[in-house]
Structures are given as C-alpha cells and as structure tokens.
N, C-alpha and C positions, 0 to 999 in steps of 0.2 A: 441278050440282055446284060446290061452292065451290072457289076456287083454293087452292093450298097457301100456307102462310105462308112468308115469306122465311127463308132459313137464318140461324141465330144468328151474330152477329159472333164473331170470335175472342175467347175469354176470355184474360185475362192469366195466363200461367204463373207459378207461385210455388214457389220452393225456398228453404228456410232451411238455411244452413250457418254456424253460429255463428262470428262475430257478424254475418254478413251475410245480407241478403235478396237473392236473385237473382230478378228478376221481369221479365216482359215478354212479347212476342209475337214468334215467329220461324218463318216459313214460307218455305222457299226459293223465290225468284222472286216473292214477293208482298210481304213486309214483314219487317223485323227491327228491333227496338228492345229492348235488354236493359239494365235499370237495376239499379244497386246503390245503394239510397237512402243507406245509411250513409256512402258515399264521395262522394255528390253527383254521380254520373256516369251518363250514358246511353251505352251502346256502340251506335252507329248509331241511326238514327231514320227508318226507312222510312215509318212513319206516326207519329202523335203521340197515343197514348192519354193520358188525363188524368194518369196516374202520372208520365209523363215530364216534366211541367211543373215538378215540385218540384226537379229536378236542375239545378244551375247550369251544368254542363258536359256537352257531348256530344262524344264521341270517334268520328269517322268512320273506318271501316276503308278504305272506297273509295267511288267515286262512282256505283255502280249505283243505279238508281231505287229498288229495294226496300230500300235502305239509307240513302237521303238525302232521299226525297221529303217527309218530314215536317219538314224543317229550317226552312223559312220560317214554317210555322205555329207551330212551337215558339218561335222568336224572337218572333213576333207575339203569341202568347198570354201569354208571360211579361211582355211590355210591357203588354198589356191588363189583366193582373192586378196591375200595379204592382210586379212583381218586378224584381230587378236584371237588366240585359241578359245574355242567355245567351252563353256562350263556346263556340265550336266548334273542336275540334282536327282537323287533316286533314293528308294528305300535301301537301308543298309544291306539287306539280303540280296539286293540286285547289283551291288557295286562290283563284286569280284566277277560275276558272269559278264558284266559289261566290259570290264578291263580285259577279260579273256577274249571277248569278241574283238575288241580293238587290237589285241595282240595277234589275233589270227589274220588280220588284214596286213600285218607287216610282211608276212611271207607271200601273200598274194600280190601286193603292190611293190614289194622290195623297197619300202620306205616307211618311215615312222610318221604318222599324222599327229601333230600337236593336239592335245585334248586334256581336259580336266574332268574327272568324275568325283563328285562330292556326295557321300552318303549323308542323308538327313533322317534321323530317327524322329518319330512322332513327338512333337513338342519342341523340336529344335528349329532354329531359324538361321538365315544367312543374309547379310546385308548386300543388296544388289545395287543400290544407289544410296547416296547420303540420306540418312534418316528413313530409308525404305528397305524393309526386309521381307524375305520369303519365308513364311512359316509353314512347316509340315505338320499335317494332322493325320491321325489314323483313319484309313478307309477300310472297308471290308469287301473284298472281292475273292475270286477263286485262287488268287495268288497274292503274295505280299503287295500291299498297295497303299498309296498316300493320296490325300487331298491336300490342297495348298490354299493359303490366303496371303495376299500381298498386304503388308501392314506398314503404315506410316507413323513414325513417332513425331508428335508435335509438342512444343513447349507452350504452356498457357500460364498466364499470370494468376497467381494465387488470389482467391476472392478478397482477402483482406487488403490487397494492394490496388485493387481496381479503382480507377478514378484519380489516383495520385499523379502529380506532375512527373514528367520524365526526369527532371533534375533531381527530384526527391528519390525516385526509384534508383537512379544511379548511385546516390549517396548510400542508400540502404544496401544495395548490392555490394558496393565497395566496402561496406563495413562487415562483410562476411555473411550476411543474411541471404538465404536462397529465396528469391521472389517468384520463381516459376516452378511448375511441376510438369511432368511428362505424361501424355496420354497416348494410347495406341488407337489409331484410326484404321479399321479394316477397309481396304479399297476394293480389291477384286478377289473373289473366291472361286476356286475350281474344284469340283467334286472328284473328277476322274471317274473311272468305272467303279461302282460301289453299290451295295445294298444299303438300306436304311441303317443309320448308325449314329451314335451320339455326336460325332464331329459335325454332322449336317445341321444340328440344332445348337451348336456352340455359339458363344457370343460372337466369335470371329465371323462365322457364316451369317448369323442373323443380322449383324450390323454392317455387313459389306455393302458398298454402293452398287456393285454389280456381282451377280452370281452366275457362273457358267457351270451348268450341270448336265450330266447325262440324263436322258430319259429314253430308254431303249424300247419300252413296251407300252402300248396304248390300248389294245383291244382287251375286253374282259377275259376272253379265253386264253390270254397270254400271262395271266397273273402267276400261274405256277411256273411258267418258263422263266419269268423274271426272278423268282425265288431260286430256281436251280442255277441259273447263270450269275446270281448275285448282282442283279441290275435293278434300277429303279423303274417302277410302274407309275403311270399317270396318277393313280389314286394316292400314291405316296407323295407325289409332287403337290397334290392338293393340300396335304397336311403341312408340307414345308412352306408353301406360299403363305400360310397363316402366321408364320413366325419370321420369315425372311422379310426384311425391310427394304431390300434392294429396289432401286428405281427400275432396273432392267434385269430380267432373268433370261439368260440365253440357253436354249435347249440344243444339245448336241447328241451325237451317237445314235441317231435314228438309223434304222436299217432300210434297205431297198424295198422291203415288203410293206413299209408304211407309206401309204398315199398321203401326199400333203393335204389334199382336200379333206380326206377323212380325219387326219390329225387335227387340222384347224377346227373342224366341227367338234371333235372330242374335247379339245382344249376349251372351247367356248362352253360346251355343255357341262364339263366337269369343274372348271375353275370359275365360271361366271365372270363377274367384273374383274377378278384378279387376272384374267387372261390378257388384259390390256397391258400388263407389265411384261408379258412373255414374248420373246422373239425366237424363231427357229433359225439357227445359223444357216442352214442350207435352203431356206425359203427365199430364193433370190427375188421373186416377184414382190412379195410383201416388204422385204427389206429395202428394195429399191424405192418403192412408194414411200416408205417411212423416211428414208434419207432425203428424197426430193421434197417432202413436206418440211423437214428440218431446214433445208436450204431456203425454201420460201419464207419460213419464219424469220430466218436471219436477214434475208433481203428486206423484208418488211420492217424489221426493227432498225435497220441501218439507213432507211430512207430519211432524207432531210425533210422535216415538215415545212410546208409552204410558209413564206413570210407574210 
C-alpha cells in the first residue's frame, strides 16, 4: 500500500473589506501573520509566507514563538530581494531580546542582515505613510504585549468657514488665520493575543473601520482556560461587538480543536444579528463565497444600462 501524501500547508486566508485586503495565516499556538497590503503592515510574523515580504513594516504583538519566529527570515528575504530593510515594531521589553536574536544569526550565517527594530511604548505612534501612523496600545497577555491601531490624520474645514468661496478661504488663510483642524480617523485595529482590557473599548478600537481580533476559545467549558492563557472567549467578543462600530470584524487565532461548523453555529447563537459583521480569517469556504458575491455586486453596478 502506498503511503499517504503529506497534509497540505495552510492556505492564506483572504477577506476584502473595502478598501483593505486582510490576508494571512493564523492558527493558535502554531503561527500568526496577518497582512494589510494597502497599509504596508504585517501584524505578527509567526512564519513568513511570501505575501509578507511585500510589507515594509511588521508590528509584533508579543514575543511568543508562533508570533515572532518568521522575523529573521522576513528581514533576510527582504535583503535578498534587494528591498529596503524591514522595520519591526515591538513592546520596549522585547526590543533587546530581538536585537540579541538577530545578533545570533550573524555567527550562523557569517553575515549581517539589515534590519530595524523600533520599540513602541503604549500610547506611542510611528508614521508609516504620509498622514498615517501606527499607534501602540497596552494589551494584557502572559508576556509584555501590545495591540495596534492604524490611524489617519485628516484636515477638515472649521465649521465657521464651511460654504465660503475658495478665493475667500485663500485670503483668510493668507492673512494668518487657521481655517482647518486635524482629526484622527482609526482605520484598522489589531488586538494581538490578549485578555479583556481597556484598550479594546478605547475610542481607537471602537471607531476603527476594521477590527482584527483574536478569539481563541468558544466552548463553555473553555472559559477558565481562556482566563489562564489570557485570551478572549466568545462571550467577551459579544460584549465588544456592542461597542465596536467596525463594518468588518476578523477573527483570528482559532486553534485546531475548534471545528469551523461548530464555531459558525456558536457565533450565530451567541452574537445573533451581529454575527453578520464577523468573518473568520481561516474560513476559506465562507470567505470565498463572500468575495465572489462582492465581485458580482461590482459587475452589476458597472453594467451599462440599456439605451
């Protein structure tokens, strides 16, 4: 009898929530890397699928192996492909161990891999694109951890100047009067591995257009396990769905013990109508159907009406 073929590697999960693609692989305890290509960011990098190389930035939530093991390879491959050195953001307590890790590779490879490691304390931010910054927030896990929110700064016209002619506005601005003010628009939030904490109900999370969150435990009997491991349980997600305004909530970090059929039913039973906003990153079947429906809607809207 012939031996069985090896199991297929994990396929990259894909969800489109205009204007962003959320794609990657996330299996609790094995690997997590979630990329938003339009923002040039990987959130965590447990392993390094090819898609991750295109992002200049990697934001680490914490230092567990399934979230950080692909980092040296990511740095190395970007250098090998003549890309700019990658920049990794991390909790300040993780910066030195990561530098030590990269230093260890010098002796192994007999070469120095270009890289940049930037510690971000909770509340600090870093501009990753013009007017777009990555904000670090405090998370609560079994090791020092961060959540992140990508925030866009937009200028808006002050109310007292709305409706005035452009020529008049130019004269007012030329006279030294500030006619605009700046607002922060949260775009995409990423929880990382964490238990329930104030950052998850902050303005940045609540107002984000997309929230990518771990939800590791679903069964009733796993409530205590969630507490011990400092992870989120589906019942806590129900609370958060009441304050998150996100059009799309992406669930990641499910383990192999969680059957997709069972999880879909638990989501529907627990969240009710709110479950329509939820996508599971690794649910390839439902995500493919969702994307195909989006394609059909675009095709319909672009059809030229008959004359």
